[in-house]
N, C-alpha and C positions, 0 to 999 in steps of 0.2 A: 242215795235218795234223800237221806237226812241233809246232806249238804245242799242239795238243790231247793229243799224246802227253806233252809236258811236264807238262801238268795231271794227266794220269792217274798220273803218277809218285808224286803226293803223297797219295793217300788213305791215311788211318791215320797220317800222320805229324803231327809237332807243329806248333804255330803258327809256330815259327822257321822249319822247313823250308818250310811253306806261304808265308811272307812272302818267303823267298828264291826260291821258285819264281815268284811273281807279279812280283817284281822282274825276273827273267830274262824272262818274257813280255813285260813292257813294254819292255825292251831290244830284244827281237826283233822286236816290232810296229814300233817306230820304224825299226829297221834295215831291215825288209822294206819298209816304206813308202817310205823314202829310195831304196832300190835300185829300187823300181818306178818312182819318178819319174826317177831318172837314166837308167833304161833305156828311157825314153818309154813306160811302162806304166801311166799314172795310171788307167787305166780298170779296171785289175785290182781297185782298192780301191773301186770305184763304190758299193758298198753300205755303206761305213764313213764316217760323218758327217765324219770328220777331213779328208777330201780336200777339203772345202768351204773350209777354213781353212789348209791346209798349204802352205808355201812350201818348195820344195826347196833342197839345199844350194848348188847352183851359182848360184842367184840371189843368195845371201847371201855368196859368197866372191869377192873381187876376182880378175880375170884369167880367169874361167871361160869356157869355149867355150859357144857357143849350142847349145841342145839341142831337140828336138822332141817334147815330151810329148803324149800324146794327150788328156790331160784338162786343163782349165784351171779352178782353184779360182774359185768364185763370190763368196767373201768371204775373200780372203787377209788375214791380220793379222800385226802385229808387236806384241809384249807387252812392256811395260816395267813392272818391278815393283820398289818399294822394299822390300826383304827385311826392313828394320828397322821398317816401319810396322805399326800394329796389334798390337803386341806380337809373338807368334810367328806371327800370321796371315800376314804377308808372306812369310816363309820357307816356310810350309807351301803357300801359293798358287803360289810359284815352282816348288816340286817338282811340283805337280799339273799346271800348265801344261806343264812340261817333259816330263810323262809322256804327254800326249795330243797334243802338237805336236812339230814339230821342235825339239830343244833350241836350235838356232842361231837361232831366230825369237823366243825368249823371253830377256829381258835383265834381269839384276839390276843396279839403278841404283847399288848400293853398290860394284860392280865395274867397270861400264861407263858411260861418259858418252853421253848420247843423241845430242849434236851430232856426235860422231865416227862413231857407229853410223848415223845417218841420212844423213849426208854420203856415207859409203862405199857404203851400199846404193843410193841414188839415182844415184851415179856409175856403179855397176855396171849398174844397170838401163838407164842412157842408153847405155853402151857395148854392151851385148848387143842393145838394140833397133837400134843402127846396124849391127850385124853380122847382122841379120835374125832374131833370135830372136823366136818368137811369143809366148812366156809373158811377157817383160819388159814390153812395153807393156800387156798385159791386167792384169798386177799394178799397175802405175802408175795405171791407171784405176779400179781396184776396191779398192785396199788401204785398210785400216782399222787405226788404231792404238788399242790398249788400254793404258791407264795405271793401275796400281794404287799407291795411296799417299794421302797427305793432299792438301789443296788446294795446298800448297806444290810438291808434286811434280808435280801436274797442270799448274800454271803453268809450272814449269821446261820440261816438254815443249812446251807451248803456245808458249812463247818460242822454242824451237829450231825449231819448224816455221815460225814466222813468219820468222825469220832465214834460213831456206833460200830463201825467195822462190820457191816452186814455182808454176808455171802452174796446177797442180791440186793443191793441198796435201790430204793425206789427213785425213779427219775423225777425231775423237778421242772415245772412250768412256772414262769414268772409273769405276774400282772404288773404292768408299768403304772406305779403310783408315785415315782419319784420325780426329780427334776431332770436329770441326765438320762435315766433308764437305758444304760448301755447293756446290761445283761438281757433284758427282754428283746432289745433291738437286735442284738447279735444273733438271736435264735428265731426271729421272725414274729414275735408277740407285739412288735410296735414299740414306739416310744411316747406316743401321746397317752394321756391318762384315759382310761375306758369308761363306756357307760356303766351306771350302777343299776340300771332297771333289770327286771326280771329276764327279759328276752336277751339282753346283752350277756347276762351271766349264763343262760342256757347256751348261747352261741359260743361263748368261750369253753364252756364244758365240752361241747361237741368238738372243738378244736384240740382239746386236751387228749380226748378218746382217740383222735385220728393222727396225732402227732408221733413222729418217729423219735426214737432214742438216739442220743448222740453223746459219745464219751468226750469229755474235755479234761485238760490237765489241771491238777491242783498244784499250787505253789506254796511251799511251806516258808515261813519267815520266823527268824529268831532275833531278838534284840537284847543286848546286855548294856545296862547303863546304871548309874546311881539314880534312885528314884527320889525326887525332891518332894518334901513335904508341903512347901509352898512355893509360890512364884508368880510371875506376871502373866499367867495363862487365863485369867478371868475374861469373859464370863464361863468359859469352858475350863473346868478345874484341871490342874496339873495331872497329866497322864490319864485323862479321861479317853481311854483308848477304844477302838472299834470293838464290837461284840466278839469278832473272830480272832482278838488278840488278847491273851490273858497271861497272868503270872504262871511261870512254869517251875515246879519246886522238884522235879525228879531228877536233878543233876546230882551225880554222886559226889561224895566229899573229896574225891581224888581228881575229879574233873577240873581242867584248868580254868573253865568258865565259872566255877563255883568259888568266886572271890568275895571276901568278906566286904560287906557294905554295897554290894552290887545286887541288882535284881535282873533276872532274865525272864523275858516274855516271849511266848510262842503264839503262832497263829497260822492263818492262811488266807489266800486270796485267789480269785479265779478270773478276774478281769484285768486289774492292773495295781501297780504300786507307783506312786510319784512322789517327787521331792522337789522343793523349790517354789518358783514363782506360782505356779498353778495351785500348788496345795495352800499357799498363803491366802490366795483369793477365795478358795473354797472354805478355808477356816474363817475369814471374815465373814462369809455368807452364813455359815453355820452359827457363828457368834451372834450375829444381828438377828437371826431367826429365833435364837434361844432367849434373847432379850425381848423381842417383839413378835412372837408367833402370830398375833393377829394380822400382821402385814403380809404374811406368806400363805395365802389361802388359794392361790391359783397358779398353775404351771406357768403361764405367760408372764405373770408378774415376777415369779421367781427367776425366770430366765433373764428378764429385762434387769433384774437386780444384779445378777452376775456380771452383765456388761458394765454397769456403772462401777462395781466394785473393781472390776479389772482395770478400769482408767485410774481410779484413786490408788489403788494397791500397787499397780506396776509402772504406769507411765509417769505418775506424779510424785513417786516416792523419793525421799532423800537419796543421795549416792551412798550414804552411810548405813542405810536400812538394809537389813539382811536380804530383801528382795533384790537389791543392786548387786550383791555379790554373786559371782558365778560358781557353778558347781565344783569346778577344780579348785576353789578357794576353800570351800567347805569340806570337801571329803576326797579320800582316795578310793577309786573304784577299781575293783578287780572282777574278772569273769572267768568262768571255768567252761571250756569247750571240750576238753578230754577229762576224763575221770581222774580226780586227784591232782590236776595241774591248773594252778591259778596263774593268771597273766594280767598285768596291768592294762587297763583300759584308757587310752588317751582320750581326754574330754576337751575339746576345744574351749578356750577361755571366754568364747562369747555365749557359751550354754548356760542358761540360769534355771532351767527346768529340765528334769530327766524323768522319763516315763518307761517302766518295765511293763510290757503290754503282752497279754495273753490272747485277748480277743480283738476282733477287728472293729471295735467300737470305743471311742473315748470322746468325752466331752459332748454328749448327746449324739452320737451317731458317726463321727468322723474316724477314718482309719489313719493313723499317724504313720504307720509303715508304709502304706501304699503298695504299689506294684513296681519293684525295681526294674530297670532296664536289663536285658539279657546280658549286656556287657558288664554291669555291676555283679550280676550273679556270678560271672565267671571270675571277675577280677578280685572280689571281695568275699566269695563263697556264700553269698546271701541266697536264701531259699524263699519261696512263697510262705506266707504266714498261714500255718495250720494251727487248730486249737488242740491237737492231740499229738504232736510230734516230740514233745519233751523239750521243746526250745522256747526261750522267751525273747521277745524283740525289744531292743533298747533304743529308744528314741530321745532326742534332745530338742529344746526350743530355745531360741535366744531371748524372746519377748513376745508380748501378746500380738505384735504386728507380724512376727514370724508365724505365730498360730494361725493368722489370717490365710496363709497359703493352703490351709486344709479346705478353704472354700472353693479352690480351684479343682477342676476334674483331676482325679489322681493326685492332688497335692499332698504333700508329706512332710514330716519333719526331717531333722537331721539324722539320718540312719547311722547309729554307732556300733551296734553289734547284734548278733544272735548267740545265745549261750545257754547252757544247762544250769548254771548257778550264777549269781551275782552277789559281790560282797562291798559293803560300804564302811569305810573306817574314818570316824570323826575323831579328830585330836583338837587340842586347845588351838584356837585360831582367831579369826576375824570377827567371829560372831558368838553370842552365847545361846543361841537358839536357831532352829530352822523349822520348816513346816513340811509335814508329810501327810500323805493320805493313801487310803487303802479301799478300793471297791466303794468309793463314794464317801467315806468317812475320814475327815481330817483331823489332825491335832498338831499341837505346837510341841515340837521336840527339843527339850534342853540339850545343849552340847557342853562338852567338857570346859571347865574353867581351870582345872588344875593340869595335872599330867595324866588325867584319866583318858580312856578310849571308849567311845560309844560305837558298838559294832551291830551292823544290820546286815543279815545274810539271808538271801532267798535261794531256795533250791526246789527242784521238782519233788513232788510227793504224791504219786499215785494219780488217780482220776475219779471224777464224779460223773453221773449221767444226767444230762439235760433233756428236755423235750424240745423238739424243733419242728416248726411249720414248714410248708413249701417255700415260705419267703426268708428262710434263714440264710444269713450272710456268712456265717462261719463255715470254714472248709475243714474237712477231715482228710488226713493223709491216706485213709483207707478207702476213700470215696473215689470211685473211677472217673466221676465227673469233675473232680477237683483238678486244677492246674497242677502239673508236675514240674514246671520250671517257671522263672519269672517271665514277664511279658516282654514282647519285642518293642523295639523303639517306636515303630509305627503305631502301637497300640498304647503308648504311654499316656497320651493326652486324650484317650477316649474316656467317656464317661463310664461310671460304674454301671455294669449290666442290671437291668431291672430297676433303675432308679426312677421313681415316679416325679412328675412335675411338682407335686406337693412337697416331697422331700427336698427337692432343690430350692423351691421357694422359702422353705424353712432355713435351709442353709443360708441362703442369700439375706434373709431378714435378721437372723440372729448371729450368724457367723461362728467362726471358731472362737471368736473372742468370748462369746457367751458361754459355752461350756468349757472352753479351754482354761477359764479361770476357776473351775471348781474340781480339781483332781478329787476323785471320791474314794480313793482306797489307800490304805496303808498296809504294805505287805511285808512280813517278816519271815525268815526262815532259819535253818540250822546255823549256828555258828561253828566255825571249824575248830 
């Protein structure tokens, strides 16, 4: 009633007064909702949709005493938002979520690191459960996480959740705030930047509540190299690696990888790792955005910039530039199909970019693996692409023009292999650096100039849980509706099932060239 009186105070007033009044209302709603929970009166707000997602303060604050709320949320959420993603959208989305939920369950990744937040919250939940709190175990069992940002931001959260080693890790829903948005697109959350108004947020929360859980493979990456203290990597500093790739100090003194003067990095990825031309274009884009962030406020502008960079970085580069070198000149590639048995992978000399792919979305929604003919399935042992089968697909591209084949229905790159592990060995050779990227985050990788060897190894490392909508494009090997074999020749040229005219128009307009130039993830795993 007090809230209604506040509204009635503003008829005839100006927009400024009305705006201030609405802000006061939002503050009072949050305060009242918090007090209701704290007093064990959760049922008072039973007609308010927010109670389904709301987590009270005492759950989020260390050292709290157990309480006995009368209502338990059916879909409690923790929300992590990169406020700098999507131009102004990240900041706007942060404000909206904080206006409809408890502000303490919505986190700005520019101010708070997710590893500290999740460690603290799960420690508090465990302590409260031990002291007989009823709500704590209910939240642990039904908690869902929302992460809003680019693919790199989503990978960061997935890495943190993996490191927690929880018996029941919370599933993750992704809000597409990046440029490529491959992770959200793979699980049906779309690839266009979302609305930030209250109704859009409530609609997304409803989707989160109804989404199904889906397991996907995690890929571990380990890299050993000499770490330079300076170099020509500006404006991105040398070894400014993705969030999910960090120094690894737990190698024993007797381990052959523990070489004096070398550094070992470990991390993980869930979408893809790429090396070569595509990563170079992505690096150029990120470098330009770091120098001139004011020019990158719009998803459409960002995608157009990728196209321009693709032309200048790949088509018009010097024949002596690293982008002109093929993968075979830069590295030796080995794969593992049977446990403990490495074999050399023959890379055609025309291949300038190699992608290790886990999900069916690359460069803004394209599937470089495609759907192999049944004959190729028999002759080369290929299988359909599943996200939870312990196999990673390895695809090559010759140049940006080759990437344009992804525009065609069921277009694909050069299928090289499917494997349980991949190993890259770089020795002194034709270039002093190359470019890599992992789940949307590129970097400039120094290569040996002496008799050193840089080793990057990718291997399967468990699974994480994602949330998928009915529009999910990823396929599970355990899903009865998933294909069990590759497609027939008659179906090879058919369009993807469920592709909308808008999707096709976007492909036609921007093309593979657009996203193809921004490999977004750098993946590293165990070294042998």
